[in-house]
C-alpha positions in Angstrom: 42.3 -80.5 154.3 45.4 -80.3 156.4 47.6 -79.0 153.5 45.0 -76.1 153.0 45.1 -75.3 156.7 48.9 -75.4 156.7 49.1 -73.1 153.7 46.7 -70.6 155.3 48.8 -70.6 158.5 52.0 -70.1 156.5 50.4 -67.2 154.6 49.1 -65.6 157.8 52.6 -65.9 159.4 54.2 -64.3 156.3 51.8 -61.4 156.5 52.5 -60.9 160.1 56.2 -61.0 159.4 55.8 -58.2 156.8 53.9 -56.1 159.5 56.5 -56.5 162.2 58.9 -53.7 161.1 56.1 -51.2 161.2 54.7 -52.1 164.6 54.8 -49.2 167.0 54.1 -45.5 167.1 55.2 -43.0 164.4 55.3 -39.2 164.5 54.5 -37.2 161.4 57.5 -35.1 160.2 56.4 -34.1 156.7 53.2 -34.0 154.6 53.6 -32.8 151.1 52.0 -33.0 147.7 54.5 -33.9 145.0 54.1 -32.2 141.6 55.0 -33.5 138.2 58.3 -31.6 138.1 59.3 -33.1 141.5 58.7 -29.9 143.5 56.6 -30.1 146.6 54.0 -28.0 148.4 52.8 -28.4 151.9 49.7 -30.7 152.2 47.1 -28.8 154.1 45.0 -30.7 156.6 42.1 -29.5 155.8 41.8 -25.8 156.3 45.0 -25.2 158.4 47.7 -23.3 156.6 50.5 -24.3 158.9 52.4 -27.6 159.3 50.6 -30.7 160.5 51.5 -32.9 163.4 50.3 -36.5 163.8 50.6 -39.9 165.3 50.3 -43.2 163.5 50.1 -46.4 165.4 50.5 -50.0 164.1 49.9 -53.0 166.4 51.2 -56.5 166.0 47.6 -57.8 165.5 47.2 -55.7 162.4 45.4 -52.6 163.8 46.1 -49.1 162.6 45.2 -45.7 164.1 45.9 -42.4 162.4 45.5 -38.9 163.9 46.7 -35.7 162.0 46.2 -32.2 163.3 46.6 -29.1 161.1 48.1 -26.0 162.7 47.4 -23.4 163.9 44.1 -24.5 165.5 41.6 -22.0 166.7 41.7 -21.4 170.4 38.5 -22.1 172.2 37.2 -23.9 175.2 35.2 -27.1 175.1 32.0 -25.5 176.4 32.1 -22.8 173.7 32.9 -25.2 170.9 30.1 -27.6 172.0 27.5 -24.8 172.3 28.5 -22.8 169.1 28.6 -24.8 165.9 30.2 -21.9 164.0 33.2 -22.1 166.4 33.2 -25.9 166.3 33.5 -26.2 162.5 37.1 -24.9 162.3 38.2 -27.3 165.0 36.7 -30.2 163.1 38.2 -29.1 159.8 41.7 -29.0 161.3 41.7 -32.6 162.6 41.7 -35.9 160.8 41.5 -39.4 162.2 40.6 -43.0 161.5 41.3 -46.5 162.7 41.1 -49.9 161.2 43.3 -52.8 160.0 46.4 -52.8 157.9 48.3 -55.1 155.6 51.8 -55.0 154.2 53.1 -56.5 151.0 56.9 -56.1 151.6 57.8 -57.7 148.3 55.9 -55.0 146.3 56.4 -52.2 148.9 52.6 -51.7 149.3 50.9 -50.7 152.5 47.1 -51.0 152.8 44.9 -49.4 155.4 41.3 -50.7 155.7 39.4 -47.9 157.3 36.8 -49.2 159.9 35.7 -45.8 161.3 36.8 -42.3 160.3 36.1 -38.8 161.5 34.6 -38.4 158.0 31.9 -41.1 157.8 32.2 -41.3 154.0 35.6 -42.9 154.5 34.2 -45.8 156.6 34.9 -49.0 154.7 37.4 -47.3 152.4 40.7 -49.0 151.5 43.9 -46.9 151.0 46.8 -48.6 149.2 50.1 -46.8 149.2 53.7 -47.4 148.2 56.0 -47.3 151.2 59.7 -47.1 152.0 61.1 -48.0 155.4 64.7 -46.8 156.0 65.8 -47.2 159.5 63.4 -45.3 161.7 61.8 -43.3 158.8 58.6 -44.5 157.1 57.4 -42.8 154.0 54.4 -43.5 152.0 53.0 -42.1 148.8 49.4 -42.1 147.6 48.6 -43.3 144.2 48.7 -40.4 141.7 45.6 -38.3 141.1 44.8 -35.3 138.9 44.2 -32.1 140.8 43.8 -28.7 139.0 45.0 -30.4 135.8 48.3 -31.7 137.4 49.1 -35.3 138.1 50.2 -35.3 141.8 50.6 -37.6 144.7 50.7 -37.1 148.5 53.8 -38.1 150.5 53.7 -38.5 154.3 56.9 -39.1 156.2 56.9 -40.5 159.7 59.7 -41.2 162.2 59.5 -43.8 164.9 58.2 -42.2 168.1 60.5 -42.1 171.1 59.5 -44.5 173.8 
């Protein structure tokens, strides 16, 4: 029994060590879709034509929180957006957020987010696995390829470590 417990503790410690370089806050600097020829196009969040901003937070205990905002966002006050669903929809569609747990497999450069709760309820319980690269204070991760409009593409998000 003790050898099994010791193996579990060693495995957990290794997983924590893999997480350590990612712990902290990260600011979104690029969000693009990569096409088969290597060219990129901006990745719109959801209906916003402009560049996105965002914050990604990893904690030492394995928690993750993601917030991404598409720009420009419609100008409105809280009372109007709350009272008028027509004006609230564009606000909702320019914002993306979820939180949950994360795992890192440094040997295979795989980063996994387990979504506990999302702004979009259909994502609750979803797992997102991505290939990642960490170079200094820059973290980049790529989604698995998918076919969109007949093209095999993937999304690439680039983050830099947030200033304290």
